[in-house]
C-alpha positions in Angstrom: 1.5 25.9 -1.2 -0.1 25.6 2.2 -1.4 22.4 3.7 -5.0 23.5 3.1 -4.1 24.2 -0.6 -2.6 20.8 -0.9 -5.7 19.2 0.5 -7.9 21.2 -1.9 -5.7 20.0 -4.7 -6.1 16.4 -3.5 -9.9 16.9 -3.2 -10.2 18.2 -6.8 -8.1 15.2 -8.0 -10.4 12.8 -6.1 -13.5 14.4 -7.6 -12.0 14.3 -11.1 -11.0 10.6 -10.9 -14.3 9.7 -9.3 -16.0 10.8 -12.5 -13.5 9.2 -14.8 -14.6 5.6 -14.6 -10.9 4.6 -14.4 -11.1 1.0 -13.4 -13.7 0.1 -16.1 -11.5 1.8 -18.7 -8.4 0.0 -17.4 -10.1 -3.3 -17.9 -11.3 -2.4 -21.4 -7.9 -1.1 -22.5 -5.9 -4.2 -21.4 -4.1 -5.7 -24.3 -4.7 -2.7 -26.6 -2.1 -0.3 -27.9 -1.2 2.2 -26.6 -3.0 1.1 -23.4 -4.5 4.5 -22.7 -6.9 7.1 -24.3 -5.8 10.3 -25.9 -9.1 11.9 -25.0 -8.6 11.0 -21.4 -5.1 12.6 -21.5 -6.8 15.8 -22.7 -9.1 15.8 -19.7 -6.0 15.2 -17.5 -4.4 18.2 -19.1 -7.5 20.3 -18.5 -7.2 19.3 -14.9 -3.7 20.8 -14.9 -1.6 17.7 -14.1 1.0 17.9 -16.9 1.5 21.6 -16.0 2.2 21.1 -12.3 6.0 20.8 -12.7 6.3 23.2 -15.6 7.4 26.7 -14.6 5.0 29.6 -15.1 7.4 31.2 -17.7 7.0 28.0 -19.8 3.2 28.0 -19.6 2.8 25.8 -16.5 1.7 26.1 -12.9 5.1 26.3 -11.4 4.3 23.9 -8.5 6.3 21.0 -7.1 6.5 17.4 -6.0 4.1 18.0 -3.1 1.3 18.7 -5.5 2.2 15.9 -7.8 2.4 13.4 -5.0 -1.0 14.5 -3.8 -2.3 13.7 -7.3 -0.4 10.4 -7.3 -2.0 9.1 -4.1 -5.4 9.6 -5.6 -4.3 8.0 -8.8 -3.2 5.0 -6.9 -6.6 4.6 -5.4 -8.3 4.8 -8.8 -5.9 3.0 -11.1 -5.7 5.5 -13.9 -4.6 3.9 -17.2 -2.8 7.0 -18.6 1.0 7.2 -18.1 1.0 10.4 -16.1 4.3 9.6 -14.3 6.2 9.2 -17.5 4.5 12.0 -19.4 3.8 14.6 -16.6 6.6 13.9 -14.2 9.6 12.1 -15.8 9.7 13.9 -19.1 8.9 17.3 -17.6 11.5 17.0 -14.8 14.2 16.1 -17.4 13.3 19.0 -19.6 13.2 21.4 -16.7 16.9 20.7 -16.0 18.0 21.4 -19.5 19.3 24.9 -20.7 16.9 27.4 -22.1 16.2 27.0 -25.8 13.4 27.5 -28.2 12.7 23.8 -28.5 12.7 23.3 -24.7 10.1 26.1 -24.2 8.0 24.7 -27.0 8.0 21.2 -25.7 7.1 22.3 -22.1 4.3 24.5 -23.4 2.8 21.7 -25.5 3.1 19.2 -22.6 1.5 21.6 -20.2 -1.6 22.1 -22.4 -1.9 18.4 -23.3 -1.0 18.8 -27.0 2.1 16.7 -26.6 2.8 13.3 -24.8 6.5 12.8 -24.3 8.6 10.0 -22.8 12.1 9.6 -21.6 14.3 6.9 -23.3 17.3 6.3 -21.1 17.6 2.7 -19.8 19.6 0.1 -21.6 20.3 -2.7 -19.2 18.1 -4.8 -16.9 18.0 -3.4 -13.4 19.8 -0.2 -14.4 19.6 2.7 -12.0 22.3 5.1 -12.9 23.3 6.9 -16.1 27.1 6.6 -16.0 27.3 4.0 -18.8 25.6 4.8 -22.0 25.9 2.5 -25.0 23.6 4.4 -27.4 25.9 6.3 -29.8 25.3 9.9 -30.8 27.1 11.7 -33.6 26.5 15.4 -33.5 27.5 17.6 -36.4 26.8 21.2 -37.3 23.4 20.3 -38.8 22.2 17.0 -37.4 22.4 14.5 -34.6 22.5 10.8 -35.5 21.5 8.1 -33.0 22.2 4.3 -33.0 21.3 2.0 -30.1 18.6 0.3 -28.1 16.6 1.6 -25.2 14.6 -0.7 -22.9 11.5 -0.3 -20.8 10.5 2.9 -22.5 7.1 4.4 -21.6 4.8 5.7 -23.0 5.4 3.6 -26.1 3.3 3.9 -29.3 1.0 6.6 -27.9 3.9 9.0 -27.4 4.6 12.0 -29.7 8.3 11.6 -29.1 11.0 10.9 -26.6 13.9 12.5 -24.8 16.7 10.1 -25.7 19.9 9.8 -23.7 23.0 8.9 -25.8 26.7 9.6 -25.7 29.2 11.0 -28.2 32.7 9.8 -27.4 31.7 9.2 -23.8 30.0 12.6 -23.4 26.3 12.4 -22.6 23.8 13.9 -25.0 20.1 14.4 -24.4 18.0 15.0 -27.6 14.5 15.1 -28.7 13.3 12.4 -31.2 9.8 12.8 -32.6 7.8 9.5 -32.9 7.6 10.0 -36.7 11.4 10.0 -37.2 12.7 7.4 -39.6 14.7 4.6 -38.1 12.8 4.4 -34.8 11.3 0.9 -34.2 9.2 0.0 -31.2 8.8 -3.6 -29.9 5.9 -3.3 -27.4 5.4 -5.3 -24.3 2.3 -5.3 -22.1 2.8 -5.0 -18.3 0.8 -7.0 -15.8 -1.3 -3.9 -14.9 -2.3 -3.2 -18.5 0.2 -0.5 -19.2 2.5 -0.7 -22.2 6.3 -0.4 -22.4 8.6 -0.9 -25.3 12.1 -1.7 -26.5 13.1 1.1 -28.8 15.7 0.5 -31.5 17.4 3.5 -33.0 19.0 2.7 -36.3 20.7 5.7 -38.0 18.1 8.0 -36.6 18.7 11.6 -37.8 17.2 14.7 -36.2 18.2 18.4 -36.6 21.1 19.7 -34.5 18.6 22.0 -32.8 17.1 18.9 -31.2 20.1 18.6 -28.8 18.7 19.8 -25.5 21.7 19.2 -23.2 25.2 17.7 -23.2 27.8 16.5 -20.6 26.9 16.3 -17.0 23.9 18.6 -17.5 22.3 15.9 -19.7 23.1 13.0 -17.4 22.0 14.8 -14.2 18.8 16.0 -15.9 17.9 12.3 -16.5 18.9 11.3 -13.0 16.8 14.1 -11.5 13.8 13.1 -13.7 14.1 9.5 -12.6 14.3 10.3 -8.9 11.3 12.6 -9.2 9.4 9.8 -10.9 10.4 7.4 -8.1 9.1 9.8 -5.5 5.8 10.1 -7.3 5.7 6.3 -7.8 6.0 6.0 -4.1 3.0 8.3 -3.6 1.0 6.3 -6.1 1.9 3.1 -4.2 0.6 4.7 -1.0 -2.7 5.2 -2.7 -2.7 1.7 -4.1 -2.2 0.1 -0.7 -4.7 2.5 1.0 -7.4 1.5 -1.3 -6.5 -2.2 -1.2 -6.6 -2.1 2.6 -9.9 -0.3 2.6 -11.5 -2.9 0.3 -10.1 -5.6 2.5 -11.4 -4.1 5.7 -14.9 -3.8 4.1 -14.7 -7.4 3.0 -13.6 -8.6 6.5 -16.4 -6.7 8.1 -19.2 -8.2 5.9 -18.1 -11.6 4.8 -19.7 -14.2 7.1 -18.2 -17.6 8.0 -19.2 -19.9 10.8 -22.0 -17.4 11.6 -19.6 -14.5 12.2 -17.9 -11.8 10.2 -14.4 -13.1 9.3 -12.9 -9.9 10.5 -13.7 -10.9 14.1 -11.2 -13.8 13.8 -8.0 -12.7 15.6 -5.7 -14.2 13.1 -7.2 -12.0 10.3 -7.5 -8.9 12.5 -3.9 -9.0 13.4 -2.7 -9.5 9.9 -4.9 -6.6 8.8 -3.2 -4.4 11.4 0.2 -5.5 10.0 -1.0 -4.1 6.6 -2.2 -0.9 8.3 1.2 -0.4 9.9 2.9 -0.8 6.6 0.6 1.8 5.0 1.2 4.3 7.8 5.0 3.8 7.8 4.9 4.4 4.1 2.9 7.6 4.5 5.2 8.8 7.2 8.3 8.1 5.1 6.8 10.0 2.1 5.9 13.0 4.3 9.4 13.1 5.7 11.1 12.8 2.3 9.0 15.7 1.0 9.9 17.8 4.0 13.6 17.0 3.6 13.4 17.9 -0.1 12.0 21.2 0.9 15.0 21.7 3.2 17.4 21.1 0.3 18.5 17.5 1.0 19.8 15.5 -1.9 17.1 13.8 -4.0 18.9 10.6 -4.9 19.0 9.0 -1.4 15.6 10.2 -0.5 14.1 8.8 -3.7 15.6 5.4 -3.1 14.5 5.4 0.5 10.9 6.2 -0.2 10.7 3.9 -3.3 12.1 1.0 -1.3 9.7 1.5 1.6 6.5 2.0 -0.5 7.3 -0.8 -3.0 7.9 -3.2 -0.2 4.8 -2.2 1.7 2.5 -2.1 -1.4 3.5 -5.6 -2.4 2.9 -6.8 1.1 -0.5 -5.1 1.5 -1.9 -6.0 -1.9 -0.7 -9.6 -1.7 -2.4 -9.9 1.7 -5.5 -8.3 0.3 -5.8 -11.2 -2.2 -5.3 -13.7 0.6 -8.0 -12.1 2.7 -10.5 -12.3 -0.2 -9.9 -16.0 -0.5 -10.5 -17.7 -3.8 -12.5 -14.7 -5.0 -9.4 -12.6 -4.6 -7.6 -14.7 -7.2 -10.2 -14.1 -9.8 -10.0 -11.3 -12.4 -13.4 -10.3 -11.4 -12.1 -9.1 -8.0 -10.7 -5.6 -8.1 -8.0 -6.2 -5.5 -6.0 -8.2 -8.1 -5.8 -5.0 -10.2 -4.2 -3.2 -7.3 -1.7 -6.0 -6.8 -0.8 -5.8 -10.5 -0.3 -2.1 -10.3 1.9 -2.5 -7.3 3.9 -5.2 -9.2 4.5 -2.8 -12.1 5.4 0.3 -10.1 7.6 -1.7 -7.8 9.7 -3.1 -10.7 9.8 0.0 -13.0 12.8 2.4 -12.2 14.3 0.0 -9.7 12.9 -2.6 -7.3 13.1 -2.8 -3.5 16.5 -4.5 -3.2 18.2 -2.3 -5.8 17.0 0.9 -4.0 18.1 -0.4 -0.6 21.5 -1.0 -2.0 21.6 2.4 -3.6 20.5 4.1 -0.4 23.3 2.3 1.5 25.8 3.3 -1.1 24.7 7.0 -1.0 24.4 7.1 2.8 27.2 4.8 4.1 26.8 4.0 7.8 28.8 6.3 10.1 29.2 6.4 13.9 28.0 9.8 15.2 30.9 11.8 16.5 30.7 13.1 20.1 30.1 16.9 20.1 32.2 19.1 22.3 29.8 21.9 23.4 30.8 25.2 24.9 27.7 25.6 27.0 28.7 26.1 30.7 25.5 27.6 32.3 22.7 25.3 33.4 19.9 27.4 35.0 17.6 25.7 37.5 14.8 27.7 36.1 14.3 29.7 32.9 11.7 30.8 30.4 11.9 27.4 28.8 9.0 28.1 26.5 10.7 31.1 24.8 14.2 29.4 24.7 14.9 28.4 21.1 14.6 24.6 20.8 18.1 24.4 19.3 19.6 26.2 22.3 17.5 24.1 24.7 18.8 20.9 23.2 22.4 22.1 23.2 22.1 23.0 26.9 20.8 19.5 27.7 23.5 17.7 25.7 26.2 19.8 27.4 24.7 19.0 30.8 24.7 15.3 30.1 28.3 15.4 28.8 29.5 17.2 31.9 27.5 15.3 34.5 26.2 11.9 33.3 28.4 8.9 34.2 30.0 7.5 31.1 29.7 4.0 32.5 25.9 4.2 32.6 25.4 5.3 28.9 23.3 2.9 26.8 23.2 0.2 29.5 21.2 -2.7 28.0 19.0 -3.3 31.0 16.9 -1.5 33.6 19.1 -0.1 36.3 18.3 -0.4 40.0 17.8 2.6 42.3 21.2 2.3 44.0 22.9 2.4 40.6 21.2 5.7 39.5 20.5 7.4 42.8 23.4 9.8 42.5 22.5 10.8 39.0 18.8 11.2 39.9 19.6 13.4 42.8 21.8 15.5 40.6 18.9 16.1 38.3 16.7 16.8 41.4 19.2 19.3 42.7 19.2 20.9 39.2 15.4 21.1 39.3 15.2 19.0 36.1 13.9 15.7 37.6 10.3 16.3 36.7 10.3 18.2 33.3 6.6 17.8 32.6 5.4 18.9 36.0 4.1 22.4 36.5 6.6 24.7 38.2 4.4 25.2 41.2 4.8 21.6 42.0 8.6 21.6 41.5 8.8 20.7 37.9 10.2 22.5 34.8 6.7 23.2 33.4 7.8 22.2 29.9 5.3 22.5 27.1 4.7 19.3 25.0 7.2 20.3 22.3 10.0 21.0 24.8 9.1 17.8 26.7 9.6 15.8 23.5 13.0 17.5 23.0 13.9 16.7 26.6 13.2 13.0 26.2 14.8 12.8 22.8 18.0 14.3 24.0 18.1 11.9 27.0 17.6 9.0 24.6 20.2 10.2 22.1 22.8 10.6 24.8 22.0 7.1 26.2 20.8 8.2 29.6 19.5 5.2 31.4 15.9 5.0 32.6 15.8 5.3 36.4 12.9 3.8 38.5 10.7 6.7 37.4 7.1 5.7 37.8 6.7 8.5 40.4 7.9 11.1 37.9 6.2 10.0 34.7 3.0 8.4 36.0 1.8 8.9 39.5 3.1 12.4 39.9 1.2 13.8 36.8 -1.9 11.9 37.8 -1.9 13.4 41.3 -1.3 16.8 39.8 -4.3 16.4 37.5 -6.7 14.3 39.7 -5.3 14.0 43.2 -6.6 15.9 46.2 -4.6 18.8 47.6 -3.8 16.7 50.6 -2.4 13.9 48.4 -0.4 16.4 46.3 1.1 17.9 49.5 1.9 14.5 51.0 3.4 12.6 48.0 4.7 15.0 45.3 7.6 16.6 47.3 8.9 13.3 48.4 9.0 12.0 44.8 11.3 14.9 43.9 13.6 14.3 46.9 13.9 10.6 46.2 12.4 9.7 49.5 9.5 8.0 47.7 10.2 5.5 44.9 7.1 4.2 43.1 6.2 1.1 41.2 3.1 0.2 39.2 0.6 -2.5 40.3 -1.5 -3.3 37.3 -0.8 -6.8 36.0 -2.0 -9.9 37.8 -1.4 -13.7 37.3 -3.8 -15.0 34.7 -4.9 -11.6 33.5 -1.9 -10.6 31.4 -2.6 -7.4 29.6 -6.4 -7.6 30.4 -6.3 -5.1 33.2 -10.1 -5.3 33.6 -9.8 -9.0 34.6 -7.9 -8.1 37.8 -9.0 -9.8 41.1 -7.0 -8.0 43.8 -9.8 -6.9 46.1 -10.1 -3.8 48.4 -13.0 -4.0 50.9 -14.0 -0.9 52.8 -13.6 -1.1 56.6 -14.3 2.2 58.2 -11.6 4.7 57.3 -9.5 2.0 55.6 -9.6 -0.5 52.8 -8.4 -4.0 53.3 -6.5 -5.2 50.3 -5.9 -8.8 49.4 -4.5 -10.3 46.2 -1.4 -10.5 44.0 0.3 -8.3 41.4 3.0 -9.6 39.1 5.5 -8.3 36.5 5.9 -5.3 38.8 9.0 -3.5 37.5 11.7 -2.9 40.2 9.2 -3.3 43.1 12.1 -4.4 45.3 13.5 -0.9 45.0 10.2 0.9 45.6 8.8 2.4 48.7 5.2 2.8 47.3 3.0 1.2 44.7 0.0 2.6 42.9 -2.4 -0.2 42.2 -5.7 -1.0 40.5 -8.0 -2.9 42.9 -11.5 -4.3 42.6 -13.9 -2.5 44.9 -17.2 -3.8 43.4 -17.3 -7.4 42.4 -20.8 -7.2 41.0 -20.2 -4.3 38.6 -19.0 -4.7 35.0 -15.3 -5.5 34.8 -14.1 -1.9 34.1 -16.7 -0.3 36.3 -15.8 -1.9 39.7 -12.1 -0.8 39.7 -10.5 1.8 41.9 -7.1 3.4 42.0 -5.1 3.3 45.2 -1.8 4.4 46.7 -0.1 1.9 49.0 3.0 2.2 51.2 5.0 -1.0 50.7 6.1 -1.0 54.3 2.6 -1.7 55.4 2.3 -5.1 57.2 1.0 -7.9 55.0 3.0 -7.1 51.8 5.5 -9.5 50.5 7.7 -8.8 47.5 9.4 -11.6 45.6 11.8 -10.7 42.7 11.6 -12.7 39.5 14.8 -13.4 37.6 14.5 -12.6 33.9 15.9 -14.4 30.9 19.1 -12.4 31.1 19.6 -13.2 34.8 18.5 -9.8 36.1 15.9 -9.3 38.8 13.9 -6.6 37.0 10.4 -7.8 37.8 8.6 -8.9 41.0 5.6 -10.5 42.4 3.8 -8.5 45.1 1.5 -10.2 47.5 -1.2 -8.4 49.6 -2.5 -10.3 52.6 -5.2 -8.2 54.4 -3.2 -5.0 53.9 -4.9 -2.0 55.5 -4.7 1.1 53.4 -6.1 4.5 54.5 -9.2 5.5 52.6 -7.6 8.9 52.0 -5.1 7.1 49.6 -7.9 6.4 47.1 -7.3 8.6 44.0 -10.5 10.0 42.5 -13.9 8.5 43.2 -14.4 5.0 44.1 -14.9 2.6 41.2 -13.4 5.2 38.8 -10.0 3.5 38.6 -10.4 2.5 35.0 -10.5 6.2 34.1 -7.4 6.8 36.1 -5.6 4.0 34.4 -6.5 5.2 30.9 -5.2 8.7 31.9 -1.9 7.2 32.8 -1.6 5.4 29.5 -1.8 8.7 27.4 1.7 9.7 26.6 3.2 6.4 27.6 2.3 5.0 24.3 4.4 7.4 22.3 7.4 6.9 24.5 7.2 3.2 24.3 7.3 3.6 20.5 10.4 5.8 20.7 13.2 4.9 18.2 15.8 5.1 21.0 16.4 1.4 21.4 16.4 0.6 17.7 18.8 3.4 17.0 21.2 2.3 19.8 21.1 -1.3 18.7 21.7 -0.2 15.1 24.7 1.9 16.2 26.2 -1.2 17.9 25.6 -3.3 14.8 27.2 -0.6 12.6 30.4 -0.5 14.7 30.6 -4.3 14.9 30.1 -4.6 11.1 32.8 -2.0 10.5 35.2 -3.7 12.8 34.6 -7.1 11.1 34.4 -5.8 7.6 30.9 -7.1 7.1 29.8 -4.4 4.7 31.7 -6.1 1.9 29.4 -9.1 2.3 26.4 -8.4 0.0 24.0 -10.6 2.1 24.8 -8.7 5.3 24.7 -5.3 3.5 21.2 -6.1 2.2 19.9 -7.1 5.6 21.6 -4.0 7.2 20.1 -1.7 4.6 16.6 -3.1 5.2 16.9 -2.6 9.0 18.5 0.9 8.6 15.6 2.0 6.4 13.0 0.4 8.7 14.5 2.5 11.6 14.4 5.6 9.5 10.8 5.1 8.7 10.0 4.3 12.4 11.6 7.7 13.2 9.4 9.4 10.6 6.2 7.8 12.1 7.3 8.7 15.6 7.9 12.3 14.5 4.3 12.6 13.2 2.9 11.6 16.5 5.4 13.7 18.4 4.2 16.7 16.3 0.7 16.0 17.6 1.9 16.2 21.1 3.7 19.4 20.3 0.5 20.9 19.0 -1.3 19.8 22.2 -3.5 17.2 20.4 -4.9 14.1 22.0 -3.0 11.1 20.6 -5.2 8.8 18.6 -5.4 5.0 19.1 -3.2 4.5 16.0 -0.2 5.6 18.1 -0.1 1.9 19.1 1.6 1.2 15.7 4.7 2.9 17.1 5.2 0.2 19.7 4.5 -2.5 17.2 7.1 -1.4 14.7 9.6 -0.1 17.3 9.8 -3.4 19.2 9.9 -5.5 16.1 12.7 -3.5 14.7 14.6 -3.6 18.0 14.4 -7.4 18.1 15.3 -7.9 14.4 18.4 -5.7 14.8 19.5 -7.5 17.9 19.1 -10.9 16.2 21.4 -9.7 13.3 23.8 -8.4 16.0 23.9 -11.8 17.6 24.5 -13.5 14.3 27.2 -11.1 13.3 29.1 -11.6 16.6 29.6 -15.3 15.7 30.6 -17.2 18.8 30.3 -14.1 21.0 26.6 -14.2 20.2 26.2 -17.2 22.5 28.9 -16.8 25.1 27.4 -14.2 27.3 30.8 -12.7 27.8 31.8 -9.1 27.0 33.7 -9.1 23.7 36.6 -6.8 23.0 34.7 -4.0 21.3 35.3 -0.3 21.5 36.1 1.4 24.8 33.6 -0.5 27.0 33.2 -3.8 25.2 30.0 -5.3 24.0 27.9 -8.1 25.6 25.7 -9.1 22.6 23.3 -11.5 24.3 22.6 -8.9 27.0 21.3 -6.5 24.4 19.2 -9.2 22.9 17.8 -10.2 26.3 16.8 -6.6 26.8 15.0 -6.6 23.4 13.0 -9.9 23.9 10.5 -8.5 26.5 10.0 -5.3 24.6 7.1 -6.8 22.6 5.5 -7.8 25.9 5.7 -5.0 28.4 3.6 -1.9 28.2 0.9 -3.8 26.4 2.0 -6.7 24.2 2.2 -6.5 20.5 -1.0 -8.5 20.3 -2.8 -6.1 22.6 -1.6 -3.1 20.5 -2.9 -4.9 17.4 -6.3 -5.4 19.1 -6.4 -1.7 19.9 -5.9 -0.7 16.3 -8.2 -3.4 14.9 -11.0 -2.2 17.2 -10.5 1.5 17.3 -8.9 2.4 14.0 -9.9 -0.3 11.5 -13.3 -0.8 13.2 -13.2 -4.5 12.7 -16.0 -6.5 14.3 -15.5 -8.2 17.7 
């Protein structure tokens, strides 16, 4: 089904649920048995939900999990009382994996049309995830199947017409159909916090016809495992809907609730926590989307189900709990609807395995491995080619082979910014190859890569561990001059960037202004054909290596803050400029202060119109946001943690394994979110303000991984010496010191949260 068809499916579900008065019914049905309405189930069947996963030959729609998850997200927003996951997903998925039979066909047809509500009775132990140990006993003869045992957490309970029961005969699994009216079936019902009903099912000498055996052996067991994993994926989708609605209700409350004469959503502490919730929602949505794509590609369902269930359960509990906090005392009352969303999140998170159990399962199914180096047979590296029509796989293979042949091994994954003298030779090799400026048009000496090829170029550099050179000329001022510079400026500056004659740095930040670029005070006063610049820039990366600086300067002190700023190109050899390096926490001189004392700059070095520098600055920040949110650093740090843990045998420690699994999944979901924004770039779309969430989660993950790396290195975490580790050793504090400023540079985490709060959540100032 196409994306448009999925959206149409979602819209029809939203329309149906909007007319179903679900929350009022949920309140009215709490404490009742079976906790849902048969008439409502008939309406659901008329909407086609139970038929989604039923094949057309069995009277269904023959669709898949994409359609069912689209339904589930809307269900999560409306809190449907009916047990559609158990009846329309779990039971159907199990039946679909059993061999053809008259009974199988009859059950699926009746489920699809809403005549039959079926459940799956498989679980026997608290916290059970797999089906390898089955205590319920089956005795199958020529005419009957007899069952004895106890099943726990079965849903639907008393409202079901029967259950698929998993048992074992002499250790061999058996899956059979047990109608609710069968003698010997006893249900002890329990009410869940969200109003739904589960039960403990006792089977005492239950006898059904031999024809009720639907599957035996591994077929039976794997059918149940498949059904449970399908249910977990749909659970995750419902949890996405739950947290979306809880967040929307919270944003509305923050925007209207007044305190101290202001909407409480204008308070920074609440705005930033609301952004934290938004980030969790978007990471969950990205994770779900990637899981569905990987299922379409034929990836194994078990690991994917655990991954998405762990992410969405964790996020939904966080978001709904925070929603209650934001609503204050009202949020703790039964009258407030956000409590209902919290309760639904509690139930879904616990049923079929909680967060910790699925993280452990994922780690067991996908044990950490160090990626093996590839030996590639590519030997031709053209300076120029029809990059656009080169298949992306071939393009990436060519890049990897080029790096393997030419990039210095000693400079791979260096945990600090390198100085020009350290990367000059490599940069000039790229320049000679014609690959130094991949995004520049070919007429200016670049590769002319389209957005999708540009993303591939950057990702391959990151994956190989290519260090970032002093590249402000390549990635910032060059593209700006190509887009907005005069022909004279292009002719004067662009060629010398490519030859390495001009090395650029960025002059934005100033003392006391931090990330508030509009608060800058460095002044440029027109004097004939020159501007006289006075002031100070700080946190200027590698200014001591640079020959030129592009700077924001104030050219109109009386205009509004953003309106009186201009964008200027300055030669750092000009008299009156002083550069003072600043030693960072790791002992490296990565940043500098730059002082301007009546520095005379030719007026022709003004880019664009006077007082239009704010527009220039915003243009430069475009794609920078997505690259600052790249998973490169987190993946590198995780690879170092993985190797250290394997060397020290830490994966046998349950506490370490749990922390590692959490971080590993966080990085996987960061990659999923990054991929979504990268796809926008590939399609040529303008990146929305929500791209700031990438940097928020990327830098947080990076720092948390590095902290666990330090802890895991024991004494080496505090010595500052290179430990005996692999071929090149490992300086653990150096990696941490590189991670610490990541939440500050390129717009601090707090600034990124302000961007999302204002431009995405629309919270009041």
